N, C-alpha and C positions, 0 to 999 in steps of 0.2 A: 504493500500500499504506501508506503513512504517513497519508494522508487517513481511511483505514477506522479507522486506529489510535487516530489523532486524535477521529476521531468517535465511537468505542466509549468513550474516555477520558470526554471530555464527557458522553456518556449518563449512564456508571455515577456521575460527580460529580453530577450531577443529581438521579438517584433517590437518593444517600447523602445529599443536602443537604434535599432533599424529605421524607425519611424521617426524617432528624433533626429538622427544626423540627416534625413533624406528632408525635414521640416526645416532643418539649421542652414540648409543650403541656400544661400542667398545670394550666389553668383560671384563673381571676383570681385574684390576691394576696390578695383581701381581697373579702367580698360581703355585702349585705346579704339576710338571709334574710325571707321575709315572705309569709304566704299571698294569693297572689291567687283562688283559686275560694272559699274559705270564710273569708273577711274578718271579722277581728274587730271588735266595736263600737268595743273601745279596741285598737287595733292596738300589738304592742309588737314591732317589727321587732328580730330579732336579728343583731348585728355578727358575721362570722364570718372569723376571719383564717386564711383556705385556706392559704396559703402557709406560717404558723407549722405548723400542723397537719402539713403535708406533712413537715416534718422530721423527726417522729419517725413518721408513720403510713402505712399502705399506703393505696392508693385501696380497696382491697377491706374494709377497716377500716371503711368507712362508705357505700361504695355498692354496690349489686346491680342486680338486673336481674329481670325475671318472665317467665315462659313460662307458657302455659295457665293461668294465674291463679295462679302459684306462685311463691315466690321462689328466684331461682337465684343463685348466687354471681357476683361481678364478675369479669370475665376480661380480661387486659390490652388496651387498644386498643378495648375495646368504647366505643360512643356512651353518654354519661351523661346521662339524661334529667331531668325535672324531677321533683322526687318528687311533687310533686300531680297527678302524672298519672296516679297510682294511690291515693296516700295523701288522700283527701276525702272528705267527708259523702257517702253514698249509695253510695261504694264497698263492696265485698263484703270488709271489711277486719276483722280481729277490732276490738273494743272497745279505744282506747287506741293504735291504730296508724290509725283510720279517719279520719284528718286529719293534714294537713302539721304542723301543731304538735305532734300527739301522736306521729307518727312521729320527728319531730326531737328531741322531749324525751327521748323514749325511748333514740334513739342516742346523744343526747348527754349525759344525765345519766347513763346507764350507763356511758358511758367516762370521764366527769368523778369519777365515784365510785371507780371503780377507780384512775384516777391518785390521786385522794385517799389511798387506802388506801396504796398503793405509795410516795407521797410526802406525809407528815403536813403539812407545810408548806403545802400546796397546800388542805389540807381546807377552811380559813375561805372562803378564794376562791370553791372551786366551790359551798360551802354556799348560796350566794346568786344571785339571779338575774343579778346583776353576774359577771364584766364583759360577757355575751353581749347583754344589754337594758341597753345605757345608759339613762339619763336624759335628755330631752330639753331 
């Protein structure tokens, strides 16, 4: 009897640890955003402090998915694909969202504009291409 209980406890602990490690995967702390499909002649990759943004934003603030060609909201635990899977030249996206650069600029600039309105001390920092596009 005690062997069965011990085995059940072991299995339960294993699944709890596995579940926690999956839930704890919040992606890389920092990443470099660079178009791969529609490479720019003079690429200006963006440095994105992912972990810093996670301190105040929810995954659904930036991420979404698509179903039947339409945008659908992010759901907790869904696989996060690359933006370029849908946002690239030749895709059937509205102007401005038809490239990785366009989609990223729309998402990031809208949020930075809102943050600057809420915290005027950030306005000057977010008015420029820096700090996202550091000079190399």
